[in-house]
Structure formats: C-alpha cells, structure tokens
VOMARTI-581818 format. One record per residue: x negated, y negated, z negated of N, C-alpha, C, CB in turn; residue in three letters. Coordinates in steps of 0.05 Angstrom, whole numbers, plus 5000, padded with zeros to 4 digits. Each point is the difference from the previous one (the first is absolute). Glycine has a CB too. Example, Ala and Ser with C-alpha at 12.3 -4.5 7.8 and 13.67 -1.06 7.14 Angstrom:
BEGIN
473651144844501849765000498249765000503850234975Ala/496949565039498449764999501549784986497650135043Ser/
% end
This chain:
BEGIN
297131649324498049794998497450114991503649664991Met/494250285022497450104993498549794983499950285042Thr/498849824937498549824982497649895015501550264960Ser/497849495032497649875012497550064985502949645016Asp/497250524963497650064984498150175017502749974957Thr/494750015038498150165015500650304998496649654993Pro/503050495029500550285001497750154985502649955044Arg/498050184933497950154987499350255015501549814956Pro/496150275043499150245013498550184981499849765044Glu/500650504959498650204985499050215019502949924959Phe/495350255032499150225017502350195005495349954983Asp/506250124996502150195002502549884986496850395001Tyr/505549665012502649924989501650264997499949535020Val/501050534955501650234995502949904995496150264979Val/505749825039502849924998501550214985499749745044Val/500950204931501450184982498150104979503050145037Gly/497549794938498250094978501150234985498549544995Gly/502450675021501450234988498250234994503949865025Gly/497250384977498650244991497450055015504550194988Thr/495549755038497550035015498649735003502050385025Ala/499549404979498849745004498249914977503949895028Gly/497050164947498449934977497450145000504149924974Ala/495950345035497650165001498149895021502550404985Val/498549545039498449905022498649744991503150215034Val/498549614954498949744993497850024978504449795012Ala/496250384968498050034979497450135010503850054967Ala/496550155050497550145010498549825019502350444995Arg/499049415023498549835018498649774985503350115036Leu/498049794944498849774985497950094981504349765004Ser/495150494994497650094984497549895012502450414987Glu/497649535039497749885014500249704996499850385034Asp/498449494951500349714995499649835025498450094954Pro/500650035067499649855025502450015018495250104997Asp/506950034994502550025015502249864986498650445019Val/503049404995502349864988502650135008497449575000Ser/504450454980502550155004502349834989497650454997Val/504649545018502449874990502350205002498449555015Cys/503150484963502450164999502549815001497650374973Val/504249695045502549865002502350184992498149715037Val/503250234941502050174988502649854996496550274977Glu/505749845033502649864999501149984972500950165046Ala/498650044937501150004974498349864979502150425012Gly/498849574963498449884979497850184990504049754987Pro/494250144997498050164987501350174978496549665010Ser/502450574985500950174977498449954975501450345033Asp/496549504968498349964977501649894977496049935030Ala/503950204947501449914976503050045000496449684996Gly/504750465024502950035003500750284991500249675038Asp/500850364937500750274990502350135015498449854956Asp/503349995057502150125017498850195021502949604993Asn/494750335016498650165020498150194986500449635033Ile/498050274948497850164990500950234982497349595001Leu/505050394986500950224983501350215017500749694961Arg/498050545042501050215018502750104992495350135009Leu/505349884965502650114991502349825008497650234963Asp/501949535048502149825008500550025030498949704962Arg/500050495053499949985029502850015012495650214999Trp/506349944989502650035013501649735000500050484985Met/499349344997501349744999499149825024500350044950Ala/497650045064499049845022501650045026495550024980Leu/506050205021501650065024502249785003499150504995Leu/501149395029501949795007499649754982503250365015Glu/494449604976499449764984498749795018499450284958Ser/499749505030498749795015497250085010502549684974Gly/496550545016497450115009500450195024498249944953Tyr/504150085058500750215019501149875026501050334962Asp/497849735061501149915025502850125004495349965020Trp/505250274969502850114998501250025028500549814954Asp/498450375063500950035027502350205002495449885016Tyr/506950034994502150205005499350175025503449684980Pro/497850555022499650165024502349955018497550354974Val/502049705052502249995020502050224994496849805035Glu/505750174973501950224996498950275009503849665005Pro/496550534977498950275005502250205008496349904967Gln/503350225057502050195009500150254982499449835047Ala/498350244942499950254985498949964972499350245043Asn/500749514947498849944974501449784986495750155017Gly/503149774961501249804982499549725010499450324961Asn/502649555049499749735011499949794979502550155040Ser/497949924934499749814978497149974992504650114985Phe/493850085024497250024990498549745006500150505006Leu/498149434976498349775004497150084997503749694983Arg/494650205034497150064997498749784983500050235045His/499149854932498549824983497249975011502750144959Ala/496649615047497349935010499049784982500950145048Arg/496749894941499149824979499349725011498350394975Ala/502649415011499349725006498449894976504249945029Lys/493350174969498349934977497250105006503950024967Val/494149855021497250085004499850294990498349534995Leu/500450645021499850284993502050175016498449884955Gly/503549995058501950145017501550214985497049925038Gly/503650304975501650214988498650144977502250065044Cys/495249924954498650114977500649834975496350185029Ser/504849584975500949834978503050034995496349685010Ser/505150495005502949985001501350284997499649615030His/499350594983501250264998498950144975500550035051Asn/500250224945498750154979497150055008504450224986Ser/494049904996497150035005499350305000499049554979Cys/502250605039499450285003497650035018504850134993Ile/493150004998497449995013499250285011498649624970Ala/501250395057499250255013497849955020504750184994Phe/493449995007498350035023501850125022495650054973Trp/504149875051501550125022499050295004500649555023Ala/501150634985499150275007497849995021504550184988Pro/493549995008497950025021501150075027496850144964Ala/505350025036501350085025501249775015500950444980Glu/500249365005501049765013497849855014503749984966Asp/494249975019497849835011498650145023499349804955Leu/500450465043498750155022501849995025497750304967Asp/505049705028501849985023499949725012502950354979Glu/496849445005499649735011497650005019502049804958Trp/495850325033497650005016500550155026497249974959Ala/504250265039500650165024501849865020499450404972Ala/502149405018501849845018498549775014503850124970Met/493649875026498449805014498949784981502850095039Gly/497549954935498949804981497350094990504749874986Cys/493350105030497350084992499149854975498950105048Ala/499950044934499149874975502050024977497349715028Gly/504950424976502150014979500550284990502149605021Trp/496050584983500350274988499949984970497950215041Arg/503050004945499750014971497149964992504050304997Ala/494249825018497249974993499049715001499250465017Ala/502149385000499449715002501449844979499450065049Asp/503050024944501749834982499850074971503149955038Cys/496450304955499950074972497849844985501650465012Phe/496149485000498149834985501149724994496450255022Pro/505549664994501249734995501950014976499649895049Leu/501950344948501650034976498250004975503550265026Tyr/494249894977498150014977499049724994498750475013Arg/500849375007498949734996502049824986497350065041Arg/505349974965501949824989501050074971501449915047Leu/498250344945501350094975498150024977503250255028Glu/498149724948498850084974501950194988497549564994Asn/502150705010502050204996499450174975500950025049Asn/501150034934499550164976500450305004501549604974Asp/499150485050500450295005497350145004504549905021Ala/495450354973497550155004499450045030500750234956Pro/496849825050499250065027497849835010504650155009Gly/493449975003497749855010500749825024497150364984Asp/505249695028500849845024501149734992500950425024His/499749544950501349754992498049784995503650274980His/497249485025498549774993500449924971500349855047Gly/497650044941500249924971499449714996498650464988Arg/500849395033499149734996501449805020495750174983Ser/506349925031501449835019501849804986499850365033Gly/501349444981501649794988502850094992497549695027Pro/503650534984502750094995500150214979501349885048Val/500050074930500350204978502250205008498649664966Thr/500650595037501950225004499950184975499449985051Leu/502950084939500250184977502550175002497549674972Arg/502350565015502350194999502049914979497050385017Thr/505549624990502149924981499950184975502949845039Val/497050054938500150164975502650144997496849694978Pro/503250575014502550164999501749944976497650355025Pro/503449414973501549924976503050045002496549674992Lys/504650375032502950025004500950294996499849625033Asp/501750444946500850284995501850125022499649904952Pro/502149945060501650105022498250065024504049734985Cys/493950115020498150055021498550264995499649515007Gly/499650544968498650254993501850245006497349764965Arg/505250215028501950225005500450045030502349904957Ala/497749885058500350035029497750155013502549575000Leu/495050384991497750145011500250304993497249594996Leu/503850474980500450294993502250125018498649914952Glu/503449935054502250105017499050045029503349774971Ala/495050055038498850045026498450265001499749505006Cys/498750554974498550254999501850245000496449774975Ala/505850225010501950225000501350045027500849914952Ala/499449885064501150025027497950065021503549684986Ala/494150385005497850085019498449775011502850385011Gly/497349394975498549765009497949954978503949805027Ile/493750294976498049994978499249724992498450445016Pro/500749534960498949754990497249975011502950014957Thr/496849795061497649975016499149715000501250405028Thr/496449534962499249725001499649905028497850064956Pro/502549675047499749875026497249885003505049915001Phe/494450025024497449875006497650164992502349574994Asn/498050695010497750184995498250045024502850234966Thr/498049675057498650055025501350225017495949864977Gly/506150285011501550205015502949925001496850364985Thr/504449655038502849915004501950194985498849815045Thr/502950074939502150164986502450035018498349834955Val/502150415054502450055017502450084983497050155037Val/502449994941502250074981498949974972502150335033Arg/498849484952499049954973501249754989495850235012Gly/504049744962501149784985498149914978504750155010Ala/495349594984498249904979500749714994496350315015His/502649594963500149724994498449855022500450094950Trp/500649695058498649845021497449894989504449885020Phe/493850064999497949804994501149735009496350345007Gln/503149454977500949745006497749805000504550114979Ile/495849685037497949795000501049784980498650105049Asn/500949954926500749824978498150034977504950025014Ala/494649774973498250004977501550114975497449615019Arg/501050484961501350124976501949814986496050284995Pro/503549455008501849814986502649955015495949794980Asp/504550345043502549975015499849805022502350124960Gly/495349765044499749815023499550155025498149664969Thr/503250265053499550125026497149985007504749905014Arg/494250304998497449975014500649975029497550284965Ser/503949505041500749945028497649915016504749874985Ser/495750095040497849905017499149724991501750275038Ala/500249564954499249734991498750014973503849815025Ser/497350344956498750024973497350125002504550064979Val/495250155038497450155001497949865017502650414995Ser/498249475027498049895019499749694998501150385030Tyr/501249484966499849715002499849864973502750045041Leu/498850054939499949864974497249974989504550184991His/493850035011497349964988498249795014500350484987Pro/500549455038498249815015501449735005497850395021Val/504749584972501449745006498549784985504450245006Leu/495049555008498649774989497050054995504249884979Gly/494850355027497250074995498450025026501450234958Lys/500049795065498650025025500749755017500150514999Arg/498049315004500649765016500650065029497049754970Pro/502350495039500550085028502750135004495150055006Asn/506549974973502750135002502149804991498050454991Leu/503949505027502349824994502650165003497349595015Glu/504350424964502650145001502249794999498050414977Val/503549575044502249805001502650154999497249685027Arg/504450264952502650124997502249815007498250294964Thr/504249815040502349845007499949905029500349874953Gly/498350275064499649915027500950225019496149704987Ile/505950255029501150215018499049955029504150044971Gln/494850185040498949985027502349975020496150284987Ala/503449545033502049965021499250165025501049544982Arg/496450435026499150155023496949995000504249885027Arg/494750304988497150015004499249815023499850484983Leu/497849425016499049815020497850135017501249614970Leu/498750325055498150125019498749795017502750425001Phe/494749635005498649835019500750095029496249934967Ala/503049925052500650065028498750265009500349525010Asp/497650564977498650255007501250254987495949735007Asp/506350234978501350234988499150074972500650175045Gly/497649674943499150054973501949884980495250015016Arg/505550144963501649894979498449814983502850424999Cys/498149344998498449794987501249914973498649855045Thr/503650264947501149924974502950054998496549664997Gly/504750214983502950034995501249734994499350484983Val/503149495027501749774994502050084978499449805048Glu/501050024933501750084977501749774991496650334986Tyr/505549734999501749814988498849924973504150185024Leu/495549564972498949904974502050064978497449645024Glu/501650374951501850054977502349804998496250204977Pro/503549565035502249814998502350085019496749644989Asp/502950585026502050115019500749805022501850284963Thr/496649515041500649815021497749995020502749734968Ile/494950255023497749965017498750265008499349564979His/499450425044498550235011497049964996503650085034Thr/495150134958497150004996498750215017500549834954Gly/496950145049498450195016497550074985501949815043Val/497450444957497450084990498650165022501650014951Val/495949935054498550125022498250224991500349575024Gly/499150624995498250224995497749995020503850284980Ala/493849695011497750005018499550285012498149624974Arg/502450595009499450275009502550175006495849974973Arg/505850075006502350185004502449914982496950385013Glu/505449694996502549994984500850294994501549555021Val/499250504955501050274992502849974990495450164988Ile/506549965026502949994992500550234981501349785044Val/499650154932500650204979502749934987495150084992Ser/506949905025502749914990501950244994499449585026Cys/499750664979501750234994501450105025500649834954Gly/500750405043501150155023502449875012498250414980Ala/503049395007502249855012499049735010503350244970Ile/495249625014499249735007497649985018501949864957Asp/496450355044497849995019501050015029497050224966Ser/504749985041501149995027501649755006500150494999Pro/501349404980501549755004498149785008503450154967Lys/494349825019498249785006498750045027499149944951Leu/500250305056498850055027502049935022497250374981Leu/505349715015502049945020500549705002502250444992Met/497949424986500349715000497749865015502550034957Leu/495250125044497649895013499750105029497949974955Ser/504150175055500050085028498850285005499749535011Gly/499950634968498950275003502150194991495349844991Ile/505850315029502250184994501350105026500749784956Gly/501650355042501450095024500949775017501550414975Pro/497649585049500449765017502949935003495850115024Ala/505950094982502849945004501349884976500250385032Gly/499249734944501149894976499149724995500250464981His/497249495023499049734995501449805019495550194986Leu/504849885039501449825018502949954992497050165037Arg/504350054953502849984992500349794977500750485013Asp/497349494970500249814978498649745006500450384968Val/498649595056498849755009497149954992504549834996Gly/494050395002497149984993498350075025501050114951Ile/497149725055498150065022498450254993499849515013Asp/499950665007498550254996497049965003504050265016Val/494549804963497149995002498950285006499949624967Arg/501150585019499350285005502550174999495449934980Val/505150225041502250185001499250254984501749835045Asp/499150194930499250224982502550144990495749764987Ala/505350445027502650124993499950134972500950075048Pro/496750004942499950134974500349824977497150325021Gly/502849424983500349814978503050004991496149715017Val/504350364958502750014989501550265006500149525006Gly/498550675007501150265006498950214980500549885049Ser/500650364953499050234984500349954970496750105036His/505349744956500449964971500650264986501649535009Leu/496850544972500550244984500349934971497350275032Gln/504149904953500549954972500450264986502049545010Asp/498150454963500850234984502849954990495250104986His/506950015028502749974990500350164974501749935047Pro/500049964935500250114973502950044992495649784988Glu/505050465003502650054988499849984970501350295038Gly/501049754949499950014970502150204991498549524997Val/500750634982501950184986499649944971499950365036Ile/502349584950499849894973501750154980499149555020Met/499850494956501450144979500249824975498450445018Trp/503849584968500249884974498250174981504749825008Glu/493950044974498250144982501450074974496149765020Ala/503450484970501250084974498749884976501350435022Lys/496149504982498549874978499249725008498350464985Gln/501049374996499149735008497450025017502149814958Pro/498050045064497649995017498049804988502850115041Met/494749904969497949834989500849715003496550345012Val/502549504970500649715001497549845009503450064964Thr/494450075040497649875012498750195019499349714958Ser/499350185061498850165022497949845014504350275006Ser/493949875007498049855017501449865022496550334989Thr/505449815025501449885023502750135005495649875019Gln/505350314963502650125001500250235021502049574985Trp/496150455033500050215020497250124997503349775033Trp/496550464953497350094991499250275009500849724961Glu/501050435053499450275008500650035030501050184954Ile/497349965060500550085028500250295003497549605014Gly/504250485005500550285006499850035030503050084959Val/495350105051499650055028501050295007496149685002Phe/505050345022500850275010500049995030502950084959Ala/496950165052500450045029502650135005495150035007Gly/506349895014502750115005499950235019501949554992Thr/495750525018499650235017497250114996503449825034Glu/496150434972497450124994497849895019502350414983Pro/495349615008497749945017499249715002501350405024Gly/499949424961499349725002497349944987504949885001Leu/493549945011497549924987500349744984497550225037Asp/504949664965500749764984502950034992496649715025Arg/504150184952502850024992501849835018498650084952Pro/503850015053501949835015502249904982499050265041Asp/500849804933502049914981498649914974503550315020Leu/497349474969498949904975502349894983495549905021Met/504350144953501849874981498449814982503150415001Phe/498249374992499149844977502050054978497849645029His/501250414947501850034976500249734986498750494995Tyr/503749425000500549754987501350044973500449775043Gly/498650114936501150024973502249794995495650194984Ser/505549705037502049794999502250065020496549664986Val/505950225010502050035021499249855025503650054965Pro/497250055058499449865025502550005017495150154998Phe/506649654996502649985013500149775020502150204960Asp/495649715050499949775018501850045025495449904984Met/504750355025501650055024502350194996495949935025Asn/504450184951502250184995502449874987496750364995Thr/502949444989502249884984502049875019496949924961Tyr/502249945060501949875018501850205014496749635006Arg/502450624996501550215014501850154981496350045033Arg/503949884942501950124981498950224983503349885032Gly/494150174969498950214983499649894972497750215040Tyr/502749964940499749914972497149954994504150264987Pro/495449584992497349944991499950034970499249695040Thr/498450274949499650024971497549844993502350454998Ser/497749444978497649874991497850194991502849624985Asp/498050635011498250214990500050235020500849874951Asn/497550115069500050205022497250035010504749885012Ala/494950345003497550045014500650095029497650124957Phe/500549875060500650075028497550115014503549645001Cys/497050505021498050085018500649875027499250444976Leu/498849465038500449875025498550155022500649554977Thr/500850635037498750145022499349805023502450434988Pro/495249595023499549845023498550165021499849594971Asn/500650335054499050155023497249885006504650095019Val/493350074975497349905001499049975028499250214956Thr/501849955063499149995027502449965019496050304989Arg/505449485006502449945014499549975030501949784959Ala/499950325057499749995029501749785013498950495000Arg/502949404985501649775010498249765000504350194982Ser/495749665040498449765003501749775009495950285010Thr/503449484981501549775007498349775010503350144966Gly/497849625031498749765012500249764981501050175046Thr/497149654958500249734990500049815024497550124956Val/504549715044500349815023500649724989501650375031Arg/497849434984500749734993503049955002495449845015Leu/505750014967502849915002500149765019501150184953Arg/497049645043499849765017497049935002504749834987Thr/494749965027497249905002499249844975500550005050Arg/501449964931499449844977498750174978503949705011Asp/493750234981498650164980501450024974495849865022Phe/506049954972501550014975502250214999498949514995Arg/501950595027502250205001498950274993502449735035Asp/499250424950499250284994500050175025501849954953Lys/496350235049500050175024502250214999495149935004Pro/505450195018501950235002498450254993502949775035Lys/497950364943498750254991502050225004497149764966Val/502250425052501850225007498550274997502649705032Asp/497450424944498550254996501250245014498649824957Pro/503950175051501450225013499850264983499049795046Arg/501750174929499850224981501750245009499149674963Tyr/499950575033501450255004501150035029501150004952Phe/497449895067500750045028498650255010500849515007Thr/497550614977498850255008501050224981495849765018His/505050464993501250224984498150104978502750135041Glu/494749874965498150094980500449864973496750105037His/503749644964500149844975502550074985497549635022Asp/504750424992502550084987499650274986502749755034Ile/496050444980499650274989498349984974500350205047Arg/497549654954498249984977501449874977496049975031Val/505549834974501349864978502250174986499149575023Met/502550574993502050174987498750234986503349885036Thr/494650234974498450204986499149894973498450205045Tyr/500749544955499049884976502149984978496849755028Gly/505750184980502149984980500550274987502149625026Leu/497950594990500550274989497650094983502850115040Arg/494849834968497750074984500049854973497450105042Leu/503449654958500149854976502050134980498949585025Ala/503350514985502050144983498850264989503749805027Arg/494850344990498850254991498049954978500650195046Glu/497849604956498149934980501349934973496949845036Ile/505149994966501349904975501850224988499949535018Val/500850674997501550234988498350194984503149965039Ala/494350014962498250184985500249954970496950025040Gln/502550194945500450004971498649764986500450495002Ala/497249435005498749784986501649745000495750215011Pro/506149765008501649755002502750024986497749905043Met/502950334945502750044988500749794979499450495007Thr/498649424978500649814979500049715010497950314968Asp/501649655058499949735011502249945021495150024992Trp/505550185025501849955023502950014992496550185030Ala/504949604970502849994996501450015028499549744957Gly/502650105045501650005025498349895023504349964973Ala/496150165050498849885025501749775009498050455013Glu/500949314986501649765006500249955030498549814956Leu/499350245058500049955029498150205013501249504994Ala/499650635027502649995013502350144986497549985042Pro/501950164936502050154986500250295010502649584993Gly/498150604989500050295007501850085023498850084953Pro/503249745053501950075022498849995028503549834971Gly/494250045032498749985026498150235003500449505001Ala/500250695017498450245002499350075029502150174959Thr/499649775060499550075028498049815012504650205005Ser/494249885018498249825014501349745007497650395018Asp/504949624992501449765008500649824976502050265038Asn/498849864939500649844976497549874990503750304989Glu/494149855010497549884990499049785018498950444979Leu/501249605047499049795017501949765001497750345028Phe/504849704969501949774999499349834976503650275022Ala/495649854956499249854976497349855006502350344970Tyr/495849805042497449885006500449765018497750454994Ile/503949595027500449795020501049744988500950365034Arg/500849674945501249774987498249874980504450205008Glu/493849964979498849914975496950015000504050164977Thr/494849935045497150034999498649734998500450425026His/497249594964498349764998497550055016501949894954Asn/496149955041497350035011498050004977501449775044Thr/496350354960497849984980498449755006499950504995Val/501149335023498749755007497250055012502649764963Tyr/497250425057497550075012500049965030499350324963His/501649465048499949965029497150005010504349744999Pro/495350385025497350025010500250055031498250184956Ala/499549795057499650095027500949805022500650444982Gly/500049315011501249825019498049855017503749964969Thr/493750065024497849895017497850225000501249504990Val/499450725022498350244997497349965013504150284998Arg/493949854990497450025013500050275015497749724965Met/500650285056499850255016497749975020504950084995Gly/495050115023497950005020500249755017500050505000Ala/497849425012499949765017502050035023495249934988Asp/505350315021501750055023502950044993496150195023Ser/504649814950502750064992501849765003498350344968Ala/503649665051501649765005501949924977499750125048Pro/501050084935501849944978498649934974503350305021Asp/494049684980498449924976498949725005498850494990Ala/502349314996499149735005497249944990504749864996Pro/494250324986497449964989498150235009502049774961Leu/495450165041498150215004499250114972498249795043Asp/500050414957499450134975498449834981500050425024Ala/499149354985498649804983501949784991495750115023Arg/506949944980502249824991500149745016499550204955Leu/499249795068500149765017502550015018494949974999Arg/506449805003502349985017499150005029502649744965Val/498550455051499250025028501149765016500050514996Lys/498349405023500949795017499249724992503750295011Gly/495349694964499049744990497350054986504849814995Val/493949984996497650034985500349864973497250035042Arg/501250054939499949874974502450044983497349675021Gly/504250554983502550054985500250294992502349625024Leu/498050434950500550284990502550004983495050105002Arg/505950144993502250044981499150204980503549905035Val/497250064939499250184979502350014979495049915008Ala/506650304994502150054980501350265008500949504990Asp/501450574998501250265006501150025029501150044952Ala/499249735061501050005028498050155018502449574992Ser/495150455001498050115018500050315000497249594993Val/504250534989499950294997501250135026500449964950Met/498250235062501250145023502650144993495450065018Pro/504750044957502550104988499749974970500950335039Phe/501449664948500049954971498950254985504049695006Leu/494450264974498950224984502350144986495749754994Thr/503750504998502150164987500349934971499050375032Ala/499649444958500149924972500349704998497150394986Val/503449514990500249714996497549865011502950074959Asn/497449725058497749915015498549764989502550165038Pro/498149754937498849764990496950015000504149924972Cys/494850295016497150024998498850045027500450194954Ile/501049955064499050025027499949735014501750475002Thr/500249364993500049735012497649844989505150015004Thr/494350024970497549884990497650115015502249934955Met/497850345049497850125015499749885028500750424973Met/501649535040499949875026498749734998504250255014Ile/496349604965498749754996497050034997504149834978Gly/495150375007497150064997498850075027500750174953Glu/500749995063499050085026499849765019502050464993Lys/500049375006500049765017497549834994505150015003Cys/494449944972497749834992497450145010502549824960Ala/497450445037497650155009499649975030500650324962Glu/501649715053499949975029499149725009503650355004Leu/497449454982499249725006497149964995504649844990Ile/494450264987497249974994498250145020501349964951Arg/499750265060498450155020499849845026501450434979Glu/500549385025499949845024501650125023495649844986Gly/
% end
C-alpha cells in the first residue's frame, strides 16, 4: 500500500547511511544550496554506547544491529560462517573493529590501470589526508580531518612480547600508514577511535557534528529500501521504501542523483531488485530486466580468516582499545610488492568457530588470525526471491582457489614459528586450536575448512571499470552504466579488495564520490 502523503524531493538521496554513505551525505550537504536525504534501514547510533564504545564491538555480532547473513553451503569452507553486516547509522564503521589503513599505493595504481581513471594513489592519497586527523608522524598525514586516527598505545604486555617474537622470527617492528607498503613487518595498529574509547566511525565523524544543524540535510533511520525508481527516460528518480511501521510504503525523490551506499551485499541486492543485474537471474526470480549487468553481485571478494589459539600462562589484559591491537604482515613467496598474508593479534579467546567442532577453549587465551589479503577465490551475491525482505544468497566460494589454501596453511605454520620464539616463552601455554597434532598440509586445511571465519570485508560486487568493460557495472565516476542519475559508493565498487582492512578506504570512496558529483 502506498502512502497518500506528498512525495518529498531532494537534490540527492543517499540510500544507506554507512561507512561511505555518511561521508557522501555530509560532504554534499556542505553546500547550503543543495538538499540531501539519507535513507538508513537501521537505527541511529547517537547516544548508543552499545555502538559508540569500541571495546564492545564483538558483542554486536549476531545482535539486533546485524543483518547477520548466513553463507550458502561451502564446498571448501565453513558453512556455519555468517557475514556480519551493520544495521545502524555509520554502517560497518559502527559495527566492526576500527583498524585504520591507507590502501597500498600499489592497489590504487592497479585500480587505475584496470580502467579506473582518477583512482591512482596520487589521486586518492589527498583524500585520506582530507578525512583524517592522525597522530602519526609524517608530512603526508592530515591533521584537521573529521576522522580521528591514532596509534594503539602499547599497554598489552603479551602484545609487546609478540612484537619482540616477530622480530626474532625475522619480521621487523615497522609502523603502518607511513606511505610505504609494509610487505613484511608488525606493529600496533592505527585505529579510528578517540582517546576516550569512542569510535571515530563515519557517522560519529561526519554526521553527528551536523545533525539538526543543517536544514538541507535530512537523515531518516528505520527505513528499508525496497527498490529504486526510474523515469521513462531511464533516469533514477528516487527510492521506494518500507515505512518504520513495516506496513506502508513511502517514496523519496531525487531531482539530481541517487547514491546507493548499502554495502557489498545489499547494494547489489537493491540494484537487482530494481532490475539491474544478470538478466537470466532476474528473470528466474520474476523481476523485469532494466539493465542486463552481469557484474552486479559477481566478483565477491573477502579476506578469509583462520585462527590459531593458545592458552596464556599469565593473566591477559582486562581492558583494551578493541581487543585486536597488533597487525603482522608477511609475503609467502619472494618478490611481492604487497603482502599476501596478514595476522591480527587478539588478546582474547576466539572460539566462535572452533568450539562447535570440539576444540578446547579458555577464558584466558590469545590468538593469531591469519588471513589471505589477496584472495583469489571469488563468489556471488544473488537474490533468494523478488521480496526485498528476504536475505540474499551470499556464496563467497571460500578456498576454491588453491592459492588461498596455500597462503592460509603457510600462515598457521608462521604463527607457530612466531609464538615459539623466546620472547613468548612466559606467555604461550598449550595450543588450543588446531592443537600441536595438526602438522601436515591436509590436517591444517581440514581444520581451516571447518573453522575459518571472515574478517568481514566483502567487496567488489558492483565493480567500477572502463566504459567498455562488460563485467564492470560502474564507470570510473561510480555511475551505473545503462541508466542516468544513479551512482554507487561503498566497498562494492572496488575493482578488487585492498590488501588491508578497507574501512578507511571505504570512507575515502565516499569522499571521492562527493568530489565527483560536485565536479558534475
């Protein structure tokens, strides 16, 4: 049933107030002559310590703030795995941990070489500088941007021992975000969080300071998009949504453009619900095809993550910025210009996927989580039905490429090598998972296949590319090919997933999108 209330119109409608969408809306509304409406399915995070307190982030998994998408059965991976996708203002920057990386220059330059003009490191690094207020040394860093970036204070004694152990294993202590890609090195992370423990999420940094202060900006929460609307001439004219009463349908119109920023799972879902996607699939679920775009929902990439966990001989820390405070990078073969292996060090047990398989756990444990930074396995996002309320089919096809298996098993062995070094003698007790009995390639991968997780970094499902690239639904200016007045801005636009945690890069994409729109 459609509401009889007048259809409100704005110059720009941003669908999704997440990591990129919040940035786009805030930047566009800096112009008082431009009106902007944000449509966000989740609640506001303002005043909600469940969201704002970074040290509580792990409690958000599978909570009411989480779309909590299951994966399709995995032939070579963990079919119990669930993709946490934020259902709250600020998106995954309000939900995941706040590990802050500039993307490697090599990644951005490769994006540009793939047909994404304007996305070289030389083009994008100034946008990182614009968004950040960083406490790290270096003339390349921004000091006055909205996003607080700071280096984790070295308060965790087990973490300090781990960095010494890394150095003993030939992995030097090397700071991040210096402008040079760390192929082999370890350090305390930089995080986007304020010194008082508040997240410096996209919503906190970009929207909170202007909520209620800009008459040209309207942020509507609790509103789920059903489909995009189009005029007869192919221009996107707005979005149809479910009202918060969950009964009535509303519409908000866009005089100039609609920007879809729903994330790497829900952006392709919304495009497909609106008739933009693989024609055969759309017909199979009963949706009229507007644009046959086979790249929509394809090329799903992620950082698959294993875990290796030890009981701690001494009491672990009882407070932390976010419980995962150190990163370790390595290359698994010589000559790499970017790392293909990364570890997160956790000062807490992480038995989310091991306990159900019978592995022991402990309240006092630490772990390393090897992840494949440049995974070659790719999957899909597809509609389950034509009903927008149904969860999409998410099929990452984990470990269907031999490269990813090789890197992950290498990572488990390297983690053992690090923790076996003398500086960890006073900390490392029994190996709880996978346990010292798993040593062969087959044993290690059998463990990974049953217990691996994700770093919650899906990307690439609405890729940008050259105008002539048939598998890239977007051009390099983030415009959806085949229609007018419609762009996408979030991690789905990445031609391939960055080799590092992508949150700050997704904010950078929001900055870039706003810049492109202002350019016309």
